[in-house]
N, C-alpha and C positions, 0 to 999 in steps of 0.2 A: 292295277286301277281296275278298279269294280266297274261291269260289265252285265248289260242284262243279255239275256237267250237272244241270239241275233234274228232268229223267225220272228218270234214276239215282238223284237224290237223293231223290225220292220213295218208290220201288221199294223203296229201302234203309230207308226211314222206316217206311214200312207193313209190312214184313219185322219190325223191331225192336217196333213198336208190337204187332201180331198173337204178340210172344213174350214180353213184357214183362208183370209184372202190370198189369191193369185195374181199374177201380172194378167190385164187385159188379153195382151197376146203372150203364145209364147217364145220367150227371148230365144234368137238366134245370133249366129256369129253373122259377121258382115260376110263370110261365104254363103250364110245361107242356112248351114247345120243348127238344128235344134236343140239347144241346150236342157238336160235332164235338171229336175230340182235337187237333184241328190246323185253323186257317185261314191259307190263303194263297191269292196270286195265282195261278190255273193257267195262265194265260196267260205271266207271267213268275215262276215259282215261287221262285228263289232258292236259299237255305241252308234245311235242315231242323235243325229241332233234333236233337242227337246227332250231328251233321256236321260236321265241320273246316269253319271254324276255330269252332264252338260259340256263335256270338252268339247266338244263341235257344235255348242249353242245351247243357249237357253230355250230357243223356240225352234218348233218345227222347220219353219219356212226361213228364219231369219230376214235378212235384207231383200231376199228375193217378194217376200210378203210384205214388208213394211221395211221404209228407211229409218236409218237412225236419226234423232234430233238433232238436228245442226244449231249449234249454237254461236254466238260468238261473246265473247267476255267484253263487257261495255262497263264504263265509270268513269267521268272526270268533272272536276267544278263543280256545281250545284247538281241538285236533285233536278230541276228543270231541263238543265242542260242533257243530262243523261237518258232524261226521258224524250229528250228531241233525237238521240242517237238510238234507244231503243225503236222508237216508228220508223227512222230510217232503215234500222236493221229488218225490221219486220216488212216495209214493204219491198226489198231487196229479197227476200224468199226466205230469212231465217224464221225455223219453228219453234225456238225458244230464247226467253231470254236468262242472260246470266250475269250479276251484278259485280261490278268490284268496286270497293269502299275505300275511301282514303285512309292513309296511315294513322292518323288521329282516330278515326273510327274503327279502324281495327284493334287501336289498343285501348281502347274504352274510353277515349278523350273526348272533351267538348273541344271543337274548334276555337272557342275564346281561350282555352289554355295556354301560356306564356310556352310550352313547351311543344306546342305544335304551329309555331311561326314559321310560316313560308312550304307547309307541308297541306294547307286546307286544301282539298279537290285537286291534289296533284297527280297522285298514283292511283285515284279512283274517285267517286261521288262520296262528298259531307253529306254524313245523315247525324243529327244532333239529336233532334225530335220529332213526335209522330206527323207534325207539318211536312217535314224533310221527304217521309215515306209517302206520305201522301201527294206530295208533287213528283215524286218518282216514279210513280204508276196511274199519274192520272191520265185518263181516256185511252188507258188498256183493258182491255178484256180478259179479266182474269180468273174466267170461268173457261177462257176458249184457250188460253197458252200458259204454258208452265212456266216456273219462274225459278231460276236459282238465285242463291244469293252465297258469296265465298267471305266467310267470315268464321271466327272460333271463338277468342275469350269472350266478346261480348255477345256472341250469337243467339243466347235466350233473348236477350233485351231486343232485339232488332226483329227476332220473330214476334215478340209480343206486338212491336210497333206493325209489324206487316198484318198481322193477323186483326189489330184493331183499327187498321186503316181498310183493310177490304172488307172487312165486316159494316163499317162506318158509310162504305160505297155503296154498300146493299148485295155484297156477295157472302155466299154462304160457305163457312167454313169446309163443311163435308165436300164441297165441289171443286176448292182448291188443289191446284197440283204443281210440284216443284220439290226442290231439294235445297235447305240450308245445310252449311259444310257441318259446322260444329265438330268439327273432329279436333279435340284439343291434344288428343294424345301426341300425335303427329308434331304438332307445335313442339313439345317439351323433347322430341327426336330430331326436332331439324330447323324449323321455321322461326322459333322462338316468340311469336306473337302471345306472350303468355302475362298474365295479370295474377292469379290466385294458384296457389300451392296446386297439386295434383288432384288429390282426392275430391276437394270441393268441386274443382274445376270438371271432374270426370260426373260428379254428384249432379249439377247443373245440366249436363248432357243426358242423363238419366230422367230428368225432370223433363226435358224437352221432348224425349220419348216416350217418355209415360202420357203428358199431358196430348201431343197428337195421336197418338195410339186411339185415345177415347174420343177425340174432339174433330182431329183434321187427318181423317182416314186414309186421303191420298196424297200424303204429302210425307217424302223421305224425308226422315227426322237426322238422318246421318249420312253425311258423303264421306266415307272412311279414305281416308287420302294418301296414297301413294305417289302423288305427284312431287310434293315439296320435300318428301324423303329423298326422292331420285334428283331433285334438282339443288339438293345440297350435297351432293356426290355420291349415293348410294347406286351399288349395280343393281341390275334387274332382280338379280336375285333376292336381294337385301329388301328391296322395293315390294316384292310379292311378299317375303317373308314377314315384313315387320308392318306392314298394314293389312295384311290378314289377322296377326296377332293383335294389332287394336282391334280389329273387327271383333273378335273372341273375348276380348274384354268389355266389350260393352256388351254384350251378348249375356256374358255372367254377371255384371253387375245390374242389367234390367230383370232378370230372372231374382237374383237375390232381393230386388224391390217388390217381387211378387208377380210380377208381369209374364204371361203366359207365352213362351217363345214364336208360337205361331200367330199371336198378335201384334208382334212388333217388328218380328225379324222380316216380314216381306216387303217393309218399308226402309230398310237399311240397304244403303246404296254405296259404292265405291267408284272412285276418282285415280284413276291411272296415268302414270306418262306415257305420252309414244316418242319413244327416242329413236336413235340412230340404226341402232342393230337390228334391221329389217324381222328377220325372222327368231331372234332372241324375243322380240317383242311380243311377236303372234305367241310362242310358245309359252311366255307370261300369261298371257290373258287367259289360257287353254288350259294352265295349270290353277289358275287362281279359281277357272269353275268349278273344277274338279273338287280341289282341296275343301274349297269352302261347303260344296253340297255334301263330301263325307263326313264334315265335321259337324254340321247342325242336323244331319239325319242320325249318325251314329253316336256324338259327342254329346249334345244338347237335346236331343231326342225329338227334334222338330216332326211332326205329322205330313203337316202341310206343304205340298211340294214348292208353292211358292217361298217358301223358306228357304229352302235349297238353292235356289236361284240364285246366281250370284248377277247383279247387273251393274253395269260401267258406264261413267263417262271415261273419255279420254280428252285429254288435252295434248296438242305436241309439244315438244321440248324447248320451253324458254332459253335453257343452259346452252342450245347446241344453236341461238341465231349469233350470227356474227355482223359487227358493224363494220366489218371488210367485204367490199360489194355487197350491199346488203338484198340485192335482187336477187341472189343467188339463195337467199334464205325461202324463196318461194318453193325452189325444189325441194329443200330439206323438208320443208314441211308437206309436201304433198306424199313424198315417201312415207314418211311417219303417219300420215293420215290414213293412206292407205294400208299399214300396218293395223291401225286399229280397227279398221272397219274388216280387213281378213280377219282380225280375231274374235271380232262379235261384238264390237262396242254397240251401247244403247243410245249413246249421244257423244257429240265430237264438236272441241273446240280446234279450228286452225287457226296460230298466231298468225300475227301481219308481220311483213317481212320488216317494217320499220320499229317493230317493238324492242329491239335492242337499243334504238335512240330516244326513243318518247312515246309518249302513249299512241296508239294507229289513228292515223288520219282515215278519212270517209274512201278516198282511195284505196288505201292500204287493207284495211278490212273488209269490203268488197271483192277484190281480189282474195283473200283469204275464203270468204264464203264460197266464192266461186271455185276454190278448188275443191270443197266438199263436192259442189254440184256438179263438176265433171266427173268427181269420183262416182257419183252417184247413177249419171244418166249417160257417160259415154264409154267408161272404160270396161264394162261386162263384169266387173267382179261380182257384182251382186246377183247375177243370173243363177249362179248356183249356190248350194249352202255350203260353207268350209271348204273352198276348193282345195287347200292346202291340207285336209284330211286325209292321212294316208302316206304322204310324203314322209318316206323313213327319217331325213333330216330334222323335220318338224315333231313328227310323234318323239323322236330320241329327244330331241331339246325338252320338248313339256314334261318328259318323264325324267329328266335332269332337274328341272325347275322344281317339282314338285319334292323330289329327294332332299333337295337342297334346303328348301322351305321347312321341310319336316324336321332337319337337322339344324335352324334355326329354332323352332317353337319346343323342341327339347333343351337347347341351352338357356330358353329364358324362363321355362319351367326349373329347371336345376338352380338357378340365380334366386328362385321364390316368387318367381311372377311377373308381373306387368308394373307395378308399383316399385317393387325392390330393384327390378332392371334398371329403373329410370334414377332411381336415388342412387345407383352405382355406376350410371354414366354409361351403361353397356350400348345403348342404341348410337347416341353420339360417340363415341369411340370407334365404334364399327365403321361409322358412315365417314368417319375423319379418316381413318385407316384407308379405305377404298376411295377417298376423292383424290388424298395424297397418291396413291398409287397410280388413279389415273391421270393425273396431272404429270407424275413421271416419265409417262409412255408417250404423253405429247410433247415433252421436253426433249426427251432421247430421238424421237422423230421416228416412233413406231408407230404411232396412230397421225393419220392426216387430216387435218382440217383446209379444205379448197378455198383457196383465196387466203388464207392465214400461213401457212406451211408451204403450200406450194402452189402454183396458177397466179401468184400474186400481180396486183397491178399497182402499178405507182400513184396515176391519177384516181381519186375517188369519184363516186357518183352521187351527187347532191340529191338526195329526196327532201320534198315539202314535207316536214313532219308536224305533229299538231303541238301547239303551245299553249298552256293552261295560262289565261289572262290574271296576273294578279290582282286586279280587282274582284277576282271570285272570294278571295279570303275576307275582302271589306263587306262585300256583300251579305256573306254567310253569316257573319260575325253580327251585322246590323239587323239580320232578320232574327238569328239568336237572341240579342238582346231585346228586341221588341217582344218575342215570345216570353222571354222572362218577365217581363214587366207588367205584360197582359192577364199570365195567367193565377189563379188563385193562390195567396201564397197558404192560405189554411189547408186548401185539397192537398197542395203540392207536400208540405210538409207530413201531414197523415198518410200520405201514399206512401211516402220514404221509410217512414215509421214500420209501416205495415210489410214493407221488404225486409226491414232489420230483422221484425219480429218472426216473419214466415223463415228468413235463413236462419235464424237463431233455434227456431224449434221443429226446423228439418223437415219443412213442408216443402212441397210444389212450388217453384216462385212465379211459375207464368201466369196463373192468374193476378196476383198480385201486381206484377208487372205489366198486364196489361191494364188495370186502372189507373197506374202511375202514369204510363204512358199517356191516356185520355186527361190527366192531370198536367200535361205536358213536363212531367219530367225529364232530364236530359241522359244520353247515352253515359257521360260520365258523373253524374249522379246518383245516377243509379248504379254504377259499377263501386262507388265511391261508399255506397250505401251497403252492399253486399262485402264490401273490403272490411268494414267495421266489424263484420262477423268471421269471414273467411280468412281475412288476412291478406297480405301479398306476398307473390312467391318471391323468392332469393335464390337464383342459380347455383349453386355448387361449382366448384373450381374441379373440373373434368381432366 
């Protein structure tokens, strides 16, 4: 692992600490002992936080200087209902908004599509038109709070809606902060919310990167996501390797487009799972930072240190939640969240205890947010930077993670690269084998889930869960019908034709999509217009 000179590293680190935000009062233990900003071996100091390759953290002071952004995923029913939940969470102390879309929107379908019957607003918010986006963020200061939107296949359309809504509300694109997931590669590996074939799908991601690099400079254009890869059954090592491999592909495709790596790489972010194996998760995050830094500097030639720094959001493991004794999920989530914080996350979502049963209730989501607040203000884990750095176990685990990921990078290259590996089913096969092996361990009793395999209680504990009113679908479709009736048919048709022409001529689609959004073209109509050019993906049997 690459390190700089210890004495020079310490001098630079101390300079950054002295000029960075610091706690108003020196942190102390309950016993009154003052806690130093960093602990290290003075004889062999090695790497310092904020120093390449950032194994110990991308900032000199990390959470001692600034806490992570606390986000809770929110979205259900209509845009107005989700807007109410957003404002509720902000009042409770949340510092960033994360948007969940319903299944029809994720698949690029309109709420009135017959295939969407019974799904509208059920697992997230329904967004069909610019009007929905305007209602979703009504009375929210987009200059003051960062916004995350978890969507992939139609991400470029949703981003067009967001930019149009923000501009129409008087917000300057250059001041907007947030993230759109837009990571279509992981859909081909794991999640399956796919519309177009791989190559045009990636082309749309690069359109987003290119446009935002020039016009929305504070926006994170892709959240390269290992989370869903892990939820599909991958190991921590596979999550690490496949996620970084996806990130490298976006780097390469953006550079082929002619973009300077230092112009766009600082706005790529990552999204990792925070799973049960506490120390392995911490090692995964530390390895990810060093692998990314080395690749960006040494392989892709980035000169800007901001390009080298892997910034990541973490979410606790949804697949670990259990419907038996669901209150126990509170403890699972707390330990997973602690691993994410000790691993150096920049933002964090903690799952609610009832998410295995339904969308989270206000009570459950408040407890999930309080979990982060207890970690931040009561446990003392933010008082010093990288408190597990130097642990024999953590350092060895980090190096093993790095080695395993590098072996996967080599195997992907030998298959012919990302597109060839997808075509050959490499990622799906690897994940399927890992998921099967893990399930066998549970079936043989080698792995224990509390409340499921042991410590079982016969009597269940009922929770008050959130139920989405079936009237939501009727309300959404009535609104959509009126918008379609009231819009200018000539302008609407002209904008759809412009989208097709831009796709045929291999142009960046965002400008024409923003215009189409204002003409009240719907998500489904715009996806159909692009499908006329790009075709639709047909998954091969693996």
